[in-house]
ZAMARGU-4260 file (C-alpha; in steps of 0.2 Angstrom, whole numbers, plus 5000, padded with zeros to 4 digits):
<rodrens>
0) 5052/4920/5068 | 5042/4927/5053 | 5056/4920/5041 | 5054/4903/5049 | 5035/4903/5047
5) 5037/4909/5029 | 5050/4895/5026 | 5037/4882/5033 | 5022/4888/5023 | 5032/4892/5007
10) 5026/4902/4993 | 5012/4890/4989 | 5001/4894/5004 | 4983/4896/4999 | 4978/4910/5010
15) 4985/4928/5010 | 4988/4930/5029 | 5006/4924/5029 | 5010/4935/5014 | 5001/4950/5022
20) 5012/4949/5037 | 5028/4947/5027 | 5024/4962/5017 | 5020/4972/5033 | 5035/4967/5042
25) 5048/4965/5028 | 5044/4980/5018 | 5060/4988/5013 | 5067/5003/5020 | 5081/5015/5016
30) 5094/5001/5017 | 5085/4989/5006 | 5086/4971/5013 | 5070/4963/5008 | 5074/4956/4991
35) 5060/4943/4992 | 5046/4956/4994 | 5041/4955/4976 | 5037/4937/4978 | 5026/4940/4993
40) 5017/4954/4983 | 5013/4942/4969 | 5008/4928/4981 | 4996/4939/4991 | 4988/4945/4975
45) 4985/4928/4969 | 4979/4920/4985 | 4968/4935/4989 | 4960/4933/4972 | 4956/4915/4975
50) 4951/4916/4993 | 4944/4933/4996 | 4936/4938/4980 | 4919/4935/4988 | 4922/4949/5000
55) 4928/4962/4987 | 4915/4960/4974 | 4906/4976/4978 | 4919/4986/4988 | 4936/4991/4986
60) 4949/4984/4998 | 4954/4994/5014 | 4971/4997/5020 | 4973/4994/5038 | 4991/5000/5039
65) 5001/5014/5030 | 5019/5017/5028 | 5024/5031/5040 | 5039/5042/5043 | 5047/5032/5058
70) 5059/5018/5057 | 5057/5000/5062 | 5040/4993/5067 | 5034/5011/5071 | 5034/5015/5053
75) 5018/5005/5052 | 5004/5018/5055 | 4986/5010/5058 | 4971/5017/5050 | 4963/5018/5067
80) 4977/5030/5073 | 4974/5041/5057 | 4956/5041/5061 | 4959/5047/5078 | 4970/5062/5073
85) 4966/5079/5079 | 4957/5091/5068 | 4950/5078/5056 | 4932/5081/5054 | 4917/5072/5061
90) 4915/5053/5058 | 4903/5055/5043 | 4914/5068/5035 | 4930/5058/5038 | 4922/5043/5030
95) 4918/5053/5015 | 4936/5059/5015 | 4942/5041/5015 | 4931/5036/5001 | 4936/5050/4990
100) 4955/5050/4994 | 4954/5068/5000 | 4959/5062/5018 | 4977/5063/5012 | 4975/5082/5010
105) 4973/5084/5029 | 4989/5089/5037 | 4986/5078/5053 | 4986/5063/5041 | 4999/5067/5028
110) 5011/5073/5042 | 5012/5055/5049 | 5014/5046/5032 | 5029/5044/5021 | 5026/5050/5003
115) 5037/5038/4991 | 5042/5040/4973 | 5038/5028/4960 | 5033/5026/4942 | 5018/5022/4932
120) 5022/5011/4917 | 5009/5007/4905 | 4995/5009/4918 | 5005/4999/4932 | 5011/5008/4947
125) 5028/5003/4954 | 5039/5010/4968 | 5058/5006/4968 | 5070/5003/4983 | 5088/5001/4976
130) 5086/4988/4962 | 5069/4982/4969 | 5054/4987/4958 | 5039/4983/4968 | 5021/4983/4960
135) 5007/4991/4969 | 4988/4993/4964 | 4981/5011/4964 | 4968/5013/4978 | 4958/5024/4966
140) 4958/5020/4948 | 4955/5038/4943 | 4972/5042/4949 | 4981/5033/4935 | 4981/5041/4918
145) 4978/5030/4903 | 4991/5028/4890 | 5007/5018/4888 | 5019/5031/4894 | 5031/5030/4909
150) 5028/5044/4921 | 5036/5048/4938 | 5024/5049/4952 | 5023/5050/4971 | 5011/5042/4983
155) 5007/5035/5000 | 5008/5016/5003 | 4994/5007/5011 | 4994/4988/5015 | 4978/4979/5012
160) 4974/4960/5013 | 4976/4959/4994 | 4992/4968/4993 | 5000/4985/4994 | 4990/5000/4988
165) 4996/5017/4981 | 4985/5032/4988 | 4985/5050/4983 | 4995/5047/4967 | 5003/5064/4961
170) 5012/5066/4945 | 5029/5074/4946 | 5026/5085/4931 | 5010/5092/4938 | 5018/5099/4953
</rodrens>
């Protein structure tokens, strides 16, 4: 059904919603099948920049879904379910943890999410599935070192209305 909808709207649709659904539901897994995902990532970025920029002037975007450890549709973990995790502090403290990225250090949170491998090449974050190289935006700019080197990293993937985000970026050589 989604593929039929994407066929109808094409890649020239002006709003990001169909591309958001495509990224959520067609994100590749262990057996890489979604060869068009890079196109949807590029399109969601450009359409969100055109149509949602007024919403993001003063705030960073928020991922409402994260890539989890399960298979199929269950691999999408909602931010709400993460917020309701046991042993994660009060609402005020939890909000601070989200804003700083420290929420990913909490065991009830990181145990539900899939940490993926990737690279940072000249300041750009990528993850690879087979021969697919998918660009992501770092959720926190402070997580990316400056320079033009290529470094191996790992991170959690969040899905926002303006594209996939890399959270809790950790450099492999720092481990």
